[in-house]
C-alpha positions as CSV (number, residue, x, y, z in Angstrom):
1,X,-127.8,93.1,77.2
2,X,-125.5,95.6,78.9
3,X,-125.1,99.2,77.8
4,X,-121.6,98.4,76.6
5,X,-122.8,95.6,74.4
6,X,-125.7,97.7,73.1
7,X,-123.2,100.4,72.1
8,X,-121.0,98.0,70.4
9,X,-123.9,96.5,68.4
10,X,-125.3,99.9,67.6
11,X,-122.1,101.2,66.0
12,X,-120.8,98.0,64.5
13,X,-121.9,99.1,61.1
14,X,-120.1,102.4,61.3
15,X,-116.5,101.0,61.3
16,X,-114.4,102.0,58.3
17,X,-115.9,105.6,58.1
18,X,-115.0,107.9,55.3
19,X,-112.0,110.3,55.8
20,X,-114.5,113.2,56.0
21,X,-116.3,111.6,58.9
22,X,-113.0,110.7,60.6
23,X,-111.8,114.3,60.4
24,X,-115.1,115.4,61.7
25,X,-115.0,113.3,64.8
26,X,-111.3,114.1,65.5
27,X,-112.2,117.8,65.5
28,X,-115.1,117.0,67.9
29,X,-112.6,115.2,70.2
30,X,-110.0,118.0,70.0
31,X,-112.3,121.0,70.2
32,X,-115.2,119.8,72.4
33,X,-114.7,116.6,74.3
34,X,-111.2,117.3,75.5
35,X,-111.9,120.9,76.6
36,X,-115.1,119.6,78.3
37,X,-113.2,116.9,80.2
38,X,-110.3,119.1,81.2
39,X,-112.4,122.2,82.1
40,X,-115.3,120.6,83.8
41,X,-113.8,121.1,87.3
42,X,-112.5,124.7,87.0
43,X,-113.1,126.8,90.1
44,X,-115.9,129.3,89.8
45,X,-115.3,132.9,90.7
46,X,-115.5,133.4,94.4
47,X,-114.9,129.8,95.3
48,X,-112.6,129.1,98.1
49,X,-109.0,127.9,97.7
50,X,-108.5,124.3,96.7
51,X,-107.1,121.8,99.2
52,X,-103.4,121.0,98.7
53,X,-103.0,117.9,96.5
54,X,-100.3,115.7,95.3
55,X,-99.2,116.5,91.7
56,X,-100.2,113.8,89.2
57,X,-97.1,112.4,87.5
58,X,-98.0,109.5,85.2
59,X,-95.6,106.6,84.7
60,X,-94.9,105.3,81.3
61,X,-97.8,103.4,79.8
62,X,-100.4,104.6,82.4
63,X,-102.2,106.8,80.0
64,X,-102.5,104.1,77.3
65,X,-103.5,101.6,79.9
66,X,-106.3,103.8,81.2
67,X,-107.5,104.6,77.6
68,X,-107.6,100.8,76.8
69,X,-109.5,100.2,80.1
70,X,-112.2,102.7,79.0
71,X,-112.7,100.7,75.8
72,X,-113.1,97.4,77.7
73,X,-116.3,95.9,79.1
74,X,-115.5,96.7,82.7
75,X,-117.0,100.1,83.8
76,X,-116.2,99.4,87.5
77,X,-112.5,99.1,86.8
78,X,-112.5,102.5,85.1
79,X,-114.2,104.1,88.1
80,X,-111.9,102.2,90.5
81,X,-108.9,103.5,88.5
82,X,-109.9,107.1,89.1
83,X,-111.0,106.4,92.7
84,X,-107.6,105.1,93.5
85,X,-105.9,108.2,92.2
86,X,-108.2,110.5,94.2
87,X,-107.7,108.4,97.4
88,X,-103.9,108.8,96.8
89,X,-104.4,112.5,97.2
90,X,-104.5,113.7,93.6
91,X,-106.9,116.5,92.8
92,X,-109.9,115.7,90.5
93,X,-109.0,118.6,88.3
94,X,-105.5,117.3,87.9
95,X,-106.8,113.8,87.0
96,X,-109.2,115.1,84.5
97,X,-106.8,117.5,82.8
98,X,-103.7,115.3,82.8
99,X,-105.1,111.8,82.5
100,X,-108.7,111.7,81.2
101,X,-108.5,114.4,78.6
102,X,-105.1,113.2,77.2
103,X,-106.5,109.7,77.1
104,X,-109.4,110.9,74.9
105,X,-106.9,112.5,72.5
106,X,-104.9,109.2,72.6
107,X,-108.0,107.3,71.4
108,X,-108.6,109.7,68.6
109,X,-105.0,109.3,67.5
110,X,-105.2,105.5,67.7
111,X,-108.3,105.6,65.5
112,X,-106.8,108.0,63.0
113,X,-103.9,105.6,62.6
114,X,-106.3,102.7,62.2
115,X,-105.1,100.9,65.3
116,X,-108.6,100.7,66.9
117,X,-112.1,100.8,65.4
118,X,-114.7,103.4,65.8
119,X,-116.7,101.4,68.3
120,X,-113.8,101.3,70.7
121,X,-113.4,105.1,70.3
122,X,-117.1,105.8,70.9
123,X,-117.2,103.5,73.9
124,X,-114.0,105.0,75.4
125,X,-115.2,108.6,75.0
126,X,-118.6,107.7,76.5
127,X,-116.9,106.1,79.5
128,X,-114.7,109.2,80.0
129,X,-117.8,111.5,79.9
130,X,-119.5,109.2,82.4
131,X,-116.4,109.5,84.7
132,X,-116.6,113.3,84.6
133,X,-120.4,113.2,85.4
134,X,-119.8,110.7,88.2
135,X,-117.0,112.4,90.0
136,X,-117.7,116.1,89.5
137,X,-120.5,117.4,91.8
138,X,-123.4,118.7,89.7
139,X,-123.3,122.1,91.4
140,X,-119.8,122.6,90.1
141,X,-120.9,122.0,86.5
142,X,-123.5,124.7,86.1
143,X,-123.6,127.8,84.0
144,X,-120.7,126.9,81.7
145,X,-122.2,128.1,78.5
146,X,-121.5,131.6,77.2
147,X,-124.4,133.9,78.0
148,X,-124.4,135.6,74.6
149,X,-124.5,132.4,72.5
150,X,-127.1,129.8,71.9
151,X,-126.4,126.4,73.3
152,X,-127.5,122.9,72.3
153,X,-126.8,119.4,73.5
154,X,-126.8,116.8,70.8
155,X,-127.3,113.2,71.8
156,X,-128.5,109.9,70.4
157,X,-131.3,108.0,72.1
158,X,-129.7,104.9,73.7
159,X,-129.4,102.3,71.1
160,X,-129.4,104.7,68.1
161,X,-126.8,103.7,65.4
162,X,-125.7,106.8,63.5
163,X,-123.3,108.4,65.9
164,X,-121.0,109.6,63.1
165,X,-123.9,111.5,61.5
166,X,-124.4,113.2,64.9
167,X,-120.8,114.5,64.8
168,X,-121.5,116.1,61.4
169,X,-124.6,117.8,62.7
170,X,-122.5,119.0,65.7
171,X,-120.1,120.7,63.2
172,X,-122.9,122.4,61.3
173,X,-124.3,123.9,64.6
174,X,-120.8,125.0,65.6
175,X,-120.2,126.7,62.3
176,X,-123.5,128.5,62.8
177,X,-122.1,130.0,66.0
178,X,-123.6,127.7,68.6
179,X,-122.0,126.4,71.7
180,X,-122.5,122.7,71.1
181,X,-122.1,119.7,73.5
182,X,-122.0,116.3,71.9
183,X,-123.1,113.8,74.5
184,X,-122.1,110.2,74.0
185,X,-124.2,108.8,76.8
186,X,-125.1,105.1,76.5
187,X,-128.1,104.9,78.9
188,X,-131.1,107.0,79.9
189,X,-129.5,107.6,83.3
190,X,-126.3,109.0,81.7
191,X,-128.4,111.4,79.6
192,X,-130.3,112.5,82.6
193,X,-127.1,113.3,84.4
194,X,-125.8,115.2,81.4
195,X,-128.8,117.5,81.1
196,X,-128.7,118.1,84.8
197,X,-125.1,119.1,84.6
198,X,-125.1,122.0,82.1
199,X,-127.5,124.7,81.1
200,X,-128.7,124.1,77.6
201,X,-131.1,126.1,75.5
202,X,-132.0,123.1,73.3
203,X,-131.7,119.4,73.5
204,X,-131.3,117.7,70.0
205,X,-132.1,114.0,70.3
206,X,-131.5,111.7,67.4
207,X,-133.5,108.5,67.2
208,X,-132.4,105.9,64.7
209,X,-134.8,103.0,65.2
210,X,-138.6,103.0,65.1
211,X,-138.5,100.4,67.9
212,X,-137.2,103.2,70.2
213,X,-140.3,105.4,69.7
214,X,-142.4,103.6,72.2
215,X,-140.0,104.5,75.0
216,X,-139.3,108.0,73.7
217,X,-142.1,109.9,75.5
218,X,-140.9,108.6,78.9
219,X,-137.3,109.5,78.0
220,X,-138.1,113.0,77.0
221,X,-140.2,113.6,80.1
222,X,-137.4,112.4,82.3
223,X,-134.9,114.6,80.5
224,X,-137.1,117.7,80.9
225,X,-137.6,116.9,84.6
226,X,-133.9,116.6,85.2
227,X,-132.8,119.5,83.0
228,X,-130.9,122.3,84.6
229,X,-132.9,124.6,82.3
230,X,-136.6,124.2,83.0
231,X,-137.5,125.9,79.7
232,X,-135.2,123.8,77.5
233,X,-136.5,123.1,74.0
234,X,-136.5,119.5,72.7
235,X,-135.8,118.9,69.1
236,X,-136.1,115.3,67.6
237,X,-134.6,113.9,64.5
238,X,-133.2,110.8,63.0
239,X,-134.1,107.9,60.7
240,X,-136.9,106.7,62.9
241,X,-139.0,109.7,61.9
242,X,-138.3,109.2,58.2
243,X,-140.3,105.9,58.5
244,X,-142.9,106.9,61.0
245,X,-144.8,110.2,60.6
246,X,-145.6,111.7,64.0
247,X,-146.4,114.9,65.8
248,X,-143.7,116.2,68.1
249,X,-146.1,116.4,71.0
250,X,-146.7,112.7,70.8
251,X,-143.2,112.4,72.3
252,X,-143.4,115.4,74.6
253,X,-141.0,117.3,72.2
254,X,-141.3,120.7,70.6
255,X,-140.4,119.8,67.0
256,X,-139.2,117.1,64.7
257,X,-136.8,118.0,61.9
258,X,-135.5,115.7,59.2
259,X,-132.6,117.7,57.8
260,X,-129.8,119.9,59.3
261,X,-131.0,123.2,57.8
262,X,-134.5,123.0,59.3
263,X,-133.0,121.7,62.6
264,X,-130.7,124.8,62.9
265,X,-133.5,127.2,62.1
266,X,-136.0,125.5,64.4
267,X,-133.4,125.3,67.3
268,X,-132.6,129.0,66.9
269,X,-136.3,129.9,67.4
270,X,-136.4,127.7,70.5
271,X,-133.2,129.3,71.9
272,X,-134.5,132.8,71.2
273,X,-137.5,132.0,73.4
274,X,-135.3,130.8,76.2
275,X,-133.1,133.8,76.0
276,X,-136.0,136.2,75.8
277,X,-137.4,134.7,79.1
278,X,-134.0,134.7,80.9
279,X,-132.8,132.1,83.3
280,X,-135.2,133.1,86.0
281,X,-138.3,132.8,83.9
282,X,-140.9,130.1,84.9
283,X,-140.8,126.8,83.1
284,X,-142.7,126.3,79.9
285,X,-145.8,124.0,80.1
286,X,-145.4,121.2,77.7
287,X,-148.3,118.9,76.6
288,X,-148.0,115.4,77.7
289,X,-147.7,112.5,75.3
290,X,-151.1,111.2,76.4
291,X,-152.8,114.4,75.3
292,X,-151.0,114.5,71.9
293,X,-152.9,114.6,68.6
294,X,-152.7,111.6,66.3
295,X,-151.7,113.6,63.2
296,X,-148.9,116.0,62.5
297,X,-149.2,119.3,64.4
298,X,-147.0,122.2,65.2
299,X,-144.9,122.1,68.3
300,X,-144.7,124.8,70.9
301,X,-142.2,126.6,68.7
302,X,-144.6,126.6,65.8
303,X,-142.2,124.4,63.9
304,X,-143.7,120.9,64.1
305,X,-142.3,118.2,61.8
306,X,-140.2,119.8,59.1
307,X,-138.3,119.0,56.0
308,X,-136.0,121.2,54.0
309,X,-137.9,123.9,52.2
């Protein structure tokens, strides 16, 4: 089954969300995803002048056509759409700011007006994030988080169902003062690209199905290896851990939390360790899944598997 079909199946049951969930995701689109897409290609201080480029002027209907294309089952056509614009002499920054980011807002508006379902919105946004990761060189995406704030990337393990719940967690972290990136990747490769693109203090990974747990240690190990931050903390949560009691080290993670309050407290301790060491500190040694204990044990943060107190 393709990643597109996996995503559609995973979020099929989340159509018809409550108005609160709808407002939550619309705020995520407006305040996080759109700025991420439109700002991902900003010039860093000291970089050379950009090459002259043709201004991007969209004909009527082009934005809606591109948004619809991102919701379809043809990823190659999405990439080809952007490639054609770049080959026509348009700057990538112009394409991201004036086509991709507005298309994300267009999808949110269409969903808010009940013209498309949530699965189409989630797929379209994931495609747009994949476009940014594909076309923007990784070295141009580094160091974008504020130095004086804790940062976290929230993502669902590929195949996890509860994407709307993840948007609610995103808002709780943001209200606690965090810089939060909600990653809608649909494959392990997309997640690896995402953690390699931006410095994050903590990765929060939601796992919805117990069937995903067997593949989780390899996924976490790959994400740590690819992470721009070699000392990144890994926090696990989700319905899978409500059903299967496990130690975080069994999956190569630092902690497992089952409610938002303990997740924020635990993530804060992880981020404090990262900030205390600085960006030039050596990587933290994490125990492998093969060496993990069979029963619950504290993670490297001392947090382990936590419920609300």
